[in-house]
N, C-alpha and C positions, 0 to 999 in steps of 0.2 A: 504493499499500500504506500503510495507516494503522496497522498493528499487525503484530507478529511473535509466534511462539510460543516461549517459554522451556522447555526441558526440563530438569528438575532431578531429582536422586536425593537423598532424605534418609532415613537410617536410622531405623527405628522407635524405637530407643533414644536418638537424638540430640535430646534434649528442646528445646534452643535452636537447632537446626539449624547448630551450629557446624562441622560437617564436611559441610555441604551441597555437593553437586557439580553445577556447571552443565555439563550434558552437551553442549548446543549451542542454536543459535538457528535456527528453521525458518519458512519462509514460511507453512505450513499446519499445522493440528492433525493432518492425515493423515501429513504427513512427519515430525512429532514422534512419531507412534505407531509409524510404521515404524522410527524409530531405537530405540524401546524393544524392538521385536521382534529387532532385531539385537544388543541388549545384555543382554537379560534371563536369558540362560544363561551369562553370562560370570561368572568368580570374583567373590564379593562381591555382585554384583547378584542372582544367582540364589537367595541366601539371603534376600533382602529384596525381592521382586518388586513389592511394593505401595508401595515407597518412591518410585516414579517419579511426577513431578508435572509436569503441562503448565499453564503460566501464560501467559494473553495479555498482552502488553505493548505499550502504546500508544507509538508513535513521537512524537518532538518533544514530549514532555510531561515535566514534573517528577514523579518518583516518590518523592522524599524531600522532603517540604514542612514538616518540623519540625525543631527542633534535635536534639542528641543529648547524653546524659549518658555518664559514664564507666562503661560497663558492665564493663569489664575490672577496675576497682577494686572494684566490688561483688562480682564473681565470686570475688575473692581474700579476701572478707571473711566467708565461711561459717563461720568458727570463732568468730565474734564473739558468738554467741548464748549465753545463760545456760544452763549445763548442765542445771539442773532444767527450765527451760522446754522445752529441746530433748528431753529424755527424756519428759516427761509428754505433750507434744504427739505424739510418735511412738507412745507407747503408746496415746493416745487413738485415733489413726488405725487403729492395729492392732485396737482394739475395735470401731471402725466397720466395718472390713473384714470382720471376723468375723460382724457383724450384716448384712452384705450392702449396706453403703453405702460409697461411695468419694468422695473429693475430688479436687481437681486441684491442680497447682502453679501459683502465680502466674508471670506472664510478667515475667522479669527486665528486659527492655527497657522494657516498658510502665511498670514500677514506677520505673525510673530516670528516665525522661522525666517521670512524674508527681511525683517527688519534686523534680525541678528546678522544676516549676511550682509547687510548694508551699513553695519556699524551703528545700528541704533539711531538712523538718521530720519526715520519716519516718526514724526511727533505722536505722542499718545492720543492727542485730540483727533488727529486724522484717522488713526486706527479706529477710534470710537465712532466717528462719523461714518466710516464705510461699513462697519459691522453692525450698526444700529439703524441705518437709514438705507433702504434699498435703491441706491444710486447706480450700482455697476451695471453697465450696458446701456444706460439711458443716454440720450443726447441732450446736452444743455447748450442752448443756442446763445450767441453774445452779438452785440454791436458796439463798436468803439472807433472813434475817429474816422467815420465814413467806411468803415469796414465791417464785415460780419463773418461769422463762422459758427462752428459747432464743436462741442467736446464730447466725445464718447467716453464716459467715466470709467475708469479703469478698475480692475480687480487685482488681486496679488500678482497674477501672471502678466498683466498689462504693465504694472508698475516695475516688475522685474525686468521685462523685455526693454522698456524705455530707459530705466535709470541705471542698470548695471550690465546690459548686454549689447548696447549700441550707442552711437554718438547721435545727438550732442549730449544726451543725458549722462553718459559715462564721464564726460569731461567736466560737467558742472555739479555732479554729485558732491564733490569735496568742498564746493562753495555754498552747500546748503540747499540746492535746488532739487526737489523731489517730484517726480512724475504724478500727475492725477488723471491723465487721459490722453486720448489721441485724436487725430483729425479723421472723422469717419469717411471723409472723401479721399482719403489715401495720399495726402500731399507729403507726409512724413514730417510735418511740422506739428510737434506734440505740445502738450501743455504741462507747465510745471508751477509750483509754488515755492517761495523762498521760505525756508523753515526757521529762519532766524528773524522773522518780522511778526511774531506773535500769532495768536490763534485765530485771526481773521485776515490773513495776508492777501497781497495782491495776486493775480493770476496772470500769467505770462504765456503766450505762444513762443516757442523757441524754434527758429529756422535751422533746419537740418543741414543746410549746404553753405553755411558761412565759414566755419572752420572747425577743427578738432581740438583747438586751444581755448581754455575756459576764458581767459582775459577777452579774447576777441569775440567769443560767443556772447559774453555778458555785456560788451560794449556795442556790438553792431547786430546781434542775433535775437534780441528780445523785443516782443511787442506786447505791451500791456493791454489785456483784454478787459480787465476789470480791477479797480482799485482795491476792492475787498471781495473775499470769497462770498460773503453773505449777499453783496450787491450783485454777483453773478446770478445767484439762485433767485433773487427777487426780480431781476429783469428778464429772465428767461420765460419766454411765452411758448415758443414752438418746441414740441417734443417729439 
């Protein structure tokens, strides 16, 4: 036998699987399904029958191959957001929902691991915003100085790609600029915030073809799309 089948139950409202229940370990998928048949009418389970998950688990293999961050500490920091940012972001999401568009919450564990990789440069308030307001994947429009555009809000994978895997983000990370989204039109000119300007910072579009040197990028390659993050959410109408 090279693998076994794990049977879990995770409630639909348990975003981070904090209350995941390991039901049992079985030799075959059929045996795991038989267990579901025995349990799905019991109290609790019968109200969430779709919460059962069967997962194949290879034996004699490492299943955690990365380090870990302090998820508990970040889960306690959800009150660190600027009140104006939190309110305007939530209202923007409500407008998006009324227009038939929805985003998703960022994965807290993935963001904690990413932050460790980035030398803890993602501020706690930004992690709180991404993991408590379903922004990821939504497009936030902007208008500034006779220009306009749209930001597709990033999740952990998007932040990683733009901040530590490619330029210009890789060049300006050391200067405190962290990615928050990309241009959905595919221009390559993504969006960043300076993390040394408080918890309601300006938002910049950073041009990808200026230079790979941080001084040149910061002097010639920035365009301010909003003086404050809260203003960006408040003025966004098209979603």
